[in-house]
Biopython code that builds the backbone (N, CA, C, O; Angstrom):
import numpy as np
from Bio.PDB.StructureBuilder import StructureBuilder

atoms = [
    (1, "UNK", "N", (96.493, 116.510, 80.143)),
    (1, "UNK", "CA", (97.674, 116.029, 79.584)),
    (1, "UNK", "C", (98.322, 115.321, 81.210)),
    (1, "UNK", "O", (98.761, 116.019, 82.124)),
    (2, "UNK", "N", (98.229, 113.879, 81.225)),
    (2, "UNK", "CA", (99.067, 113.222, 82.296)),
    (2, "UNK", "C", (100.345, 112.949, 81.796)),
    (2, "UNK", "O", (100.662, 112.914, 80.607)),
    (3, "UNK", "N", (101.040, 112.763, 82.741)),
    (3, "UNK", "CA", (102.734, 112.343, 82.399)),
    (3, "UNK", "C", (102.437, 110.831, 82.541)),
    (3, "UNK", "O", (101.396, 110.404, 83.041)),
    (4, "UNK", "N", (103.456, 110.041, 82.052)),
    (4, "UNK", "CA", (103.010, 108.169, 82.091)),
    (4, "UNK", "C", (104.250, 108.266, 83.427)),
    (4, "UNK", "O", (105.101, 109.033, 83.877)),
    (5, "UNK", "N", (103.656, 106.921, 83.653)),
    (5, "UNK", "CA", (104.386, 106.515, 85.362)),
    (5, "UNK", "C", (105.533, 107.003, 85.323)),
    (5, "UNK", "O", (105.979, 107.473, 84.276)),
    (6, "UNK", "N", (106.183, 106.983, 86.391)),
    (6, "UNK", "CA", (108.330, 106.999, 86.672)),
    (6, "UNK", "C", (108.011, 105.299, 87.154)),
    (6, "UNK", "O", (107.013, 104.849, 87.719)),
    (7, "UNK", "N", (109.105, 104.677, 86.752)),
    (7, "UNK", "CA", (109.117, 103.503, 87.083)),
    (7, "UNK", "C", (110.168, 103.371, 88.617)),
    (7, "UNK", "O", (111.292, 103.870, 88.572)),
    (8, "UNK", "N", (109.843, 102.900, 89.493)),
    (8, "UNK", "CA", (110.517, 102.744, 90.708)),
    (8, "UNK", "C", (111.316, 101.773, 90.329)),
    (8, "UNK", "O", (110.806, 100.862, 89.677)),
    (9, "UNK", "N", (112.593, 101.730, 90.602)),
    (9, "UNK", "CA", (113.320, 100.436, 90.995)),
    (9, "UNK", "C", (114.015, 100.130, 92.721)),
    (9, "UNK", "O", (114.154, 101.238, 93.240)),
    (10, "UNK", "N", (114.255, 99.528, 93.243)),
    (10, "UNK", "CA", (114.714, 99.231, 93.986)),
    (10, "UNK", "C", (116.410, 98.720, 93.828)),
    (10, "UNK", "O", (116.795, 97.710, 93.238)),
    (11, "UNK", "N", (117.074, 99.514, 94.382)),
    (11, "UNK", "CA", (118.246, 99.851, 94.561)),
    (11, "UNK", "C", (119.285, 99.884, 95.482)),
    (11, "UNK", "O", (118.983, 100.506, 96.501)),
    (12, "UNK", "N", (120.382, 99.435, 95.466)),
    (12, "UNK", "CA", (121.425, 99.610, 96.473)),
    (12, "UNK", "C", (122.527, 100.786, 95.915)),
    (12, "UNK", "O", (122.853, 100.939, 94.738)),
    (13, "UNK", "N", (122.970, 101.508, 96.985)),
    (13, "UNK", "CA", (123.802, 102.410, 96.649)),
    (13, "UNK", "C", (124.941, 101.985, 97.074)),
    (13, "UNK", "O", (124.987, 101.115, 97.943)),
    (14, "UNK", "N", (126.007, 102.505, 96.557)),
    (14, "UNK", "CA", (127.726, 101.850, 96.608)),
    (14, "UNK", "C", (128.001, 103.462, 97.844)),
    (14, "UNK", "O", (127.356, 104.445, 98.210)),
    (15, "UNK", "N", (129.252, 102.898, 98.053)),
    (15, "UNK", "CA", (129.698, 103.588, 99.470)),
    (15, "UNK", "C", (129.602, 104.779, 99.076)),
    (15, "UNK", "O", (128.911, 105.516, 99.780)),
    (16, "UNK", "N", (130.207, 105.327, 97.924)),
    (16, "UNK", "CA", (129.790, 107.329, 97.854)),
    (16, "UNK", "C", (128.453, 107.798, 97.918)),
    (16, "UNK", "O", (128.110, 108.935, 98.242)),
    (17, "UNK", "N", (127.623, 106.733, 97.547)),
    (17, "UNK", "CA", (126.085, 107.010, 97.841)),
    (17, "UNK", "C", (125.667, 107.973, 96.710)),
    (17, "UNK", "O", (124.748, 108.776, 96.876)),
    (18, "UNK", "N", (126.493, 107.858, 95.337)),
    (18, "UNK", "CA", (125.929, 108.570, 94.123)),
    (18, "UNK", "C", (125.836, 107.280, 93.189)),
    (18, "UNK", "O", (125.078, 107.525, 92.250)),
    (19, "UNK", "N", (126.258, 106.226, 93.143)),
    (19, "UNK", "CA", (126.559, 105.482, 92.009)),
    (19, "UNK", "C", (125.086, 104.025, 92.444)),
    (19, "UNK", "O", (124.824, 104.094, 93.645)),
    (20, "UNK", "N", (124.653, 103.451, 92.071)),
    (20, "UNK", "CA", (123.491, 102.694, 92.495)),
    (20, "UNK", "C", (123.645, 101.691, 91.604)),
    (20, "UNK", "O", (124.390, 101.895, 90.645)),
    (21, "UNK", "N", (122.844, 100.166, 91.772)),
    (21, "UNK", "CA", (122.794, 98.848, 91.096)),
    (21, "UNK", "C", (121.303, 98.633, 91.346)),
    (21, "UNK", "O", (121.050, 98.303, 92.504)),
    (22, "UNK", "N", (120.330, 98.737, 90.578)),
    (22, "UNK", "CA", (118.917, 98.121, 90.717)),
    (22, "UNK", "C", (118.814, 96.612, 90.887)),
    (22, "UNK", "O", (119.517, 95.784, 90.307)),
    (23, "UNK", "N", (117.825, 96.366, 91.777)),
    (23, "UNK", "CA", (117.970, 94.884, 92.035)),
    (23, "UNK", "C", (117.674, 94.137, 90.275)),
    (23, "UNK", "O", (118.226, 93.047, 90.127)),
    (24, "UNK", "N", (116.965, 94.608, 89.180)),
    (24, "UNK", "CA", (117.131, 94.241, 88.109)),
    (24, "UNK", "C", (118.384, 94.874, 87.248)),
    (24, "UNK", "O", (118.205, 95.257, 86.092)),
    (25, "UNK", "N", (119.434, 94.940, 87.781)),
    (25, "UNK", "CA", (120.703, 94.815, 87.305)),
    (25, "UNK", "C", (121.046, 96.296, 86.367)),
    (25, "UNK", "O", (121.929, 96.277, 85.509)),
    (26, "UNK", "N", (120.228, 97.560, 86.656)),
    (26, "UNK", "CA", (120.459, 98.492, 85.956)),
    (26, "UNK", "C", (121.437, 99.079, 86.861)),
    (26, "UNK", "O", (121.536, 99.160, 88.085)),
    (27, "UNK", "N", (122.058, 99.422, 85.965)),
    (27, "UNK", "CA", (123.377, 100.841, 86.963)),
    (27, "UNK", "C", (123.213, 102.458, 86.672)),
    (27, "UNK", "O", (122.878, 103.007, 85.622)),
    (28, "UNK", "N", (123.505, 102.947, 87.740)),
    (28, "UNK", "CA", (122.983, 104.861, 87.375)),
    (28, "UNK", "C", (123.742, 105.254, 88.175)),
    (28, "UNK", "O", (124.760, 104.699, 88.588)),
    (29, "UNK", "N", (123.066, 106.778, 88.608)),
    (29, "UNK", "CA", (123.308, 107.667, 89.507)),
    (29, "UNK", "C", (122.203, 107.801, 90.270)),
    (29, "UNK", "O", (121.040, 107.462, 90.053)),
    (30, "UNK", "N", (122.857, 108.491, 91.454)),
    (30, "UNK", "CA", (121.269, 108.785, 92.197)),
    (30, "UNK", "C", (121.438, 109.734, 92.270)),
    (30, "UNK", "O", (122.477, 110.337, 92.538)),
    (31, "UNK", "N", (119.844, 110.289, 91.910)),
    (31, "UNK", "CA", (119.405, 111.600, 91.246)),
    (31, "UNK", "C", (118.096, 112.369, 92.467)),
    (31, "UNK", "O", (116.930, 111.975, 92.486)),
    (32, "UNK", "N", (118.531, 113.271, 93.207)),
    (32, "UNK", "CA", (117.378, 113.693, 94.193)),
    (32, "UNK", "C", (116.474, 114.070, 93.684)),
    (32, "UNK", "O", (115.338, 113.685, 93.960)),
    (33, "UNK", "N", (116.817, 115.109, 92.614)),
    (33, "UNK", "CA", (115.486, 115.523, 91.548)),
    (33, "UNK", "C", (114.722, 114.614, 91.036)),
    (33, "UNK", "O", (113.532, 114.527, 91.342)),
    (34, "UNK", "N", (115.393, 113.706, 90.067)),
    (34, "UNK", "CA", (114.407, 112.443, 89.950)),
    (34, "UNK", "C", (113.636, 111.544, 91.121)),
    (34, "UNK", "O", (112.545, 110.984, 91.016)),
    (35, "UNK", "N", (114.581, 111.577, 92.333)),
    (35, "UNK", "CA", (113.660, 111.000, 93.602)),
    (35, "UNK", "C", (112.405, 111.633, 93.935)),
    (35, "UNK", "O", (111.279, 111.138, 93.902)),
    (36, "UNK", "N", (112.769, 112.818, 94.265)),
    (36, "UNK", "CA", (111.350, 113.689, 94.436)),
    (36, "UNK", "C", (110.377, 113.484, 93.298)),
    (36, "UNK", "O", (109.209, 113.212, 93.576)),
    (37, "UNK", "N", (110.736, 113.584, 92.129)),
    (37, "UNK", "CA", (109.829, 113.872, 90.754)),
    (37, "UNK", "C", (108.978, 112.198, 91.300)),
    (37, "UNK", "O", (107.817, 112.109, 91.700)),
    (38, "UNK", "N", (109.680, 111.388, 91.193)),
    (38, "UNK", "CA", (109.124, 110.078, 91.520)),
    (38, "UNK", "C", (108.191, 109.922, 92.471)),
    (38, "UNK", "O", (107.151, 109.271, 92.369)),
    (39, "UNK", "N", (108.576, 110.530, 93.398)),
    (39, "UNK", "CA", (107.697, 110.604, 95.144)),
    (39, "UNK", "C", (106.216, 111.166, 94.674)),
    (39, "UNK", "O", (105.113, 110.654, 94.866)),
    (40, "UNK", "N", (106.544, 112.327, 94.029)),
    (40, "UNK", "CA", (105.246, 112.745, 93.519)),
    (40, "UNK", "C", (104.229, 112.300, 92.490)),
    (40, "UNK", "O", (103.332, 112.926, 91.924)),
    (41, "UNK", "N", (104.712, 110.757, 92.391)),
    (41, "UNK", "CA", (103.735, 110.261, 91.207)),
    (41, "UNK", "C", (103.074, 110.967, 89.979)),
    (41, "UNK", "O", (102.789, 112.161, 89.879)),
    (42, "UNK", "N", (102.920, 110.118, 89.206)),
    (42, "UNK", "CA", (102.674, 108.613, 89.099)),
    (42, "UNK", "C", (103.476, 108.027, 88.979)),
    (42, "UNK", "O", (104.351, 108.274, 88.149)),
    (43, "UNK", "N", (103.489, 106.917, 89.844)),
    (43, "UNK", "CA", (104.401, 105.693, 89.527)),
    (43, "UNK", "C", (104.007, 104.345, 89.755)),
    (43, "UNK", "O", (102.908, 104.053, 90.226)),
    (44, "UNK", "N", (105.159, 103.242, 89.326)),
    (44, "UNK", "CA", (104.735, 101.840, 89.172)),
    (44, "UNK", "C", (105.877, 101.277, 89.679)),
    (44, "UNK", "O", (106.837, 101.990, 89.385)),
    (45, "UNK", "N", (106.178, 100.367, 90.274)),
    (45, "UNK", "CA", (106.829, 99.386, 90.529)),
    (45, "UNK", "C", (107.498, 98.722, 89.536)),
    (45, "UNK", "O", (106.956, 98.268, 88.528)),
    (46, "UNK", "N", (109.043, 98.635, 89.884)),
    (46, "UNK", "CA", (109.811, 97.480, 88.389)),
    (46, "UNK", "C", (109.172, 96.149, 89.014)),
    (46, "UNK", "O", (109.143, 95.802, 90.195)),
    (47, "UNK", "N", (108.668, 95.503, 87.872)),
    (47, "UNK", "CA", (108.127, 94.346, 88.623)),
    (47, "UNK", "C", (109.803, 92.768, 88.243)),
    (47, "UNK", "O", (109.853, 91.596, 88.617)),
    (48, "UNK", "N", (110.637, 93.456, 87.549)),
    (48, "UNK", "CA", (111.847, 92.856, 88.260)),
    (48, "UNK", "C", (112.638, 92.796, 89.294)),
    (48, "UNK", "O", (113.133, 91.760, 89.738)),
    (49, "UNK", "N", (112.874, 94.471, 89.946)),
    (49, "UNK", "CA", (113.231, 94.600, 90.933)),
    (49, "UNK", "C", (112.371, 93.846, 92.438)),
    (49, "UNK", "O", (112.889, 93.453, 93.483)),
    (50, "UNK", "N", (111.134, 93.851, 92.090)),
    (50, "UNK", "CA", (109.857, 93.248, 92.734)),
    (50, "UNK", "C", (110.356, 91.641, 93.048)),
    (50, "UNK", "O", (110.621, 91.261, 94.188)),
    (51, "UNK", "N", (110.437, 90.768, 91.842)),
    (51, "UNK", "CA", (110.650, 89.649, 91.848)),
    (51, "UNK", "C", (112.091, 89.374, 92.457)),
    (51, "UNK", "O", (112.358, 88.334, 93.060)),
    (52, "UNK", "N", (112.982, 90.394, 92.246)),
    (52, "UNK", "CA", (114.133, 89.801, 92.527)),
    (52, "UNK", "C", (114.479, 90.045, 94.499)),
    (52, "UNK", "O", (115.170, 89.260, 95.148)),
    (53, "UNK", "N", (113.869, 91.159, 95.021)),
    (53, "UNK", "CA", (113.578, 91.347, 96.149)),
    (53, "UNK", "C", (112.524, 90.264, 96.717)),
    (53, "UNK", "O", (112.682, 90.126, 97.930)),
    (54, "UNK", "N", (111.475, 89.441, 96.179)),
    (54, "UNK", "CA", (111.362, 88.244, 96.734)),
    (54, "UNK", "C", (112.121, 87.205, 96.747)),
    (54, "UNK", "O", (112.153, 86.556, 97.792)),
    (55, "UNK", "N", (112.642, 86.924, 96.010)),
    (55, "UNK", "CA", (113.818, 85.988, 96.028)),
    (55, "UNK", "C", (114.823, 85.942, 96.912)),
    (55, "UNK", "O", (115.255, 84.978, 97.543)),
    (56, "UNK", "N", (115.318, 87.587, 96.902)),
    (56, "UNK", "CA", (116.485, 87.881, 98.065)),
    (56, "UNK", "C", (115.739, 87.079, 99.444)),
    (56, "UNK", "O", (116.345, 86.356, 100.235)),
    (57, "UNK", "N", (114.784, 87.299, 99.474)),
    (57, "UNK", "CA", (113.485, 87.599, 101.170)),
    (57, "UNK", "C", (113.634, 86.087, 101.411)),
    (57, "UNK", "O", (114.248, 85.670, 102.393)),
    (58, "UNK", "N", (113.084, 85.296, 100.534)),
    (58, "UNK", "CA", (112.826, 83.663, 100.537)),
    (58, "UNK", "C", (114.151, 83.335, 100.918)),
    (58, "UNK", "O", (114.285, 82.840, 102.037)),
    (59, "UNK", "N", (115.425, 83.554, 100.031)),
    (59, "UNK", "CA", (116.814, 82.927, 100.436)),
    (59, "UNK", "C", (117.467, 83.501, 101.461)),
    (59, "UNK", "O", (118.535, 83.072, 101.898)),
    (60, "UNK", "N", (116.837, 84.545, 101.921)),
    (60, "UNK", "CA", (117.608, 84.603, 103.395)),
    (60, "UNK", "C", (116.848, 84.035, 104.629)),
    (60, "UNK", "O", (117.302, 84.214, 105.759)),
    (61, "UNK", "N", (115.537, 83.259, 104.387)),
    (61, "UNK", "CA", (114.334, 82.772, 105.221)),
    (61, "UNK", "C", (114.819, 81.542, 104.985)),
    (61, "UNK", "O", (115.055, 80.893, 106.004)),
    (62, "UNK", "N", (115.041, 81.022, 103.959)),
    (62, "UNK", "CA", (115.862, 79.709, 103.516)),
    (62, "UNK", "C", (117.149, 79.197, 104.509)),
    (62, "UNK", "O", (117.315, 78.138, 105.115)),
    (63, "UNK", "N", (117.992, 80.435, 104.403)),
    (63, "UNK", "CA", (119.079, 80.072, 105.058)),
    (63, "UNK", "C", (119.293, 80.479, 106.622)),
    (63, "UNK", "O", (120.340, 80.184, 107.198)),
    (64, "UNK", "N", (118.343, 81.106, 107.204)),
    (64, "UNK", "CA", (117.991, 81.314, 108.640)),
    (64, "UNK", "C", (117.248, 79.683, 109.145)),
    (64, "UNK", "O", (117.475, 79.120, 110.216)),
    (65, "UNK", "N", (116.689, 79.374, 108.466)),
    (65, "UNK", "CA", (116.001, 78.000, 109.038)),
    (65, "UNK", "C", (116.976, 77.177, 108.908)),
    (65, "UNK", "O", (117.173, 76.568, 109.959)),
    (66, "UNK", "N", (118.049, 76.740, 107.628)),
    (66, "UNK", "CA", (119.001, 75.818, 107.559)),
    (66, "UNK", "C", (120.072, 76.226, 108.675)),
    (66, "UNK", "O", (120.704, 75.344, 109.257)),
    (67, "UNK", "N", (120.247, 77.467, 108.938)),
    (67, "UNK", "CA", (121.392, 77.829, 109.996)),
    (67, "UNK", "C", (120.787, 77.336, 111.607)),
    (67, "UNK", "O", (121.591, 77.025, 112.485)),
    (68, "UNK", "N", (119.387, 77.316, 111.832)),
    (68, "UNK", "CA", (119.022, 76.371, 112.829)),
    (68, "UNK", "C", (119.176, 75.494, 112.981)),
    (68, "UNK", "O", (119.612, 75.187, 114.090)),
    (69, "UNK", "N", (118.933, 74.460, 111.990)),
    (69, "UNK", "CA", (119.051, 73.245, 111.963)),
    (69, "UNK", "C", (120.251, 72.302, 111.877)),
    (69, "UNK", "O", (120.395, 71.091, 112.047)),
    (70, "UNK", "N", (121.199, 73.496, 111.489)),
    (70, "UNK", "CA", (122.429, 72.653, 111.852)),
    (70, "UNK", "C", (123.231, 72.776, 113.297)),
    (70, "UNK", "O", (124.176, 72.105, 113.712)),
    (71, "UNK", "N", (122.688, 73.610, 113.765)),
    (71, "UNK", "CA", (123.306, 73.890, 115.542)),
    (71, "UNK", "C", (122.736, 72.887, 116.001)),
    (71, "UNK", "O", (123.133, 72.823, 117.165)),
    (72, "UNK", "N", (121.775, 71.725, 115.739)),
    (72, "UNK", "CA", (121.220, 70.665, 115.960)),
    (72, "UNK", "C", (121.965, 69.496, 115.923)),
    (72, "UNK", "O", (121.926, 68.657, 116.823)),
    (73, "UNK", "N", (122.677, 69.400, 114.867)),
    (73, "UNK", "CA", (122.985, 67.940, 114.211)),
    (73, "UNK", "C", (124.512, 67.718, 114.891)),
    (73, "UNK", "O", (125.150, 66.693, 114.652)),
]
sb = StructureBuilder()
sb.init_structure("model")
sb.init_model(0)
sb.init_chain("A")
sb.init_seg("    ")
for serial, (resi, resn, name, xyz) in enumerate(atoms, 1):
    if name == "N":
        sb.init_residue(resn, " ", resi, " ")
    sb.init_atom(name, np.array(xyz, "f"), 0.0, 1.0, " ", f" {name:<3s}", serial, name[0])
structure = sb.get_structure()
């Protein structure tokens, strides 16, 4: 019998490092036990978190390019 894969989300920790918000909008609590279990596999990445991370990376890159252009005007 195989376990269904864990869905791994990209998340940001709050200041107290116990509450998290994933990039796809899910609120939850950090759990070392669940993290360790997910690391053992099998797991899959959350496609919404991956898309949000790509969008943030592209937005940051575009902002960096625009910042350089403004300094020449």
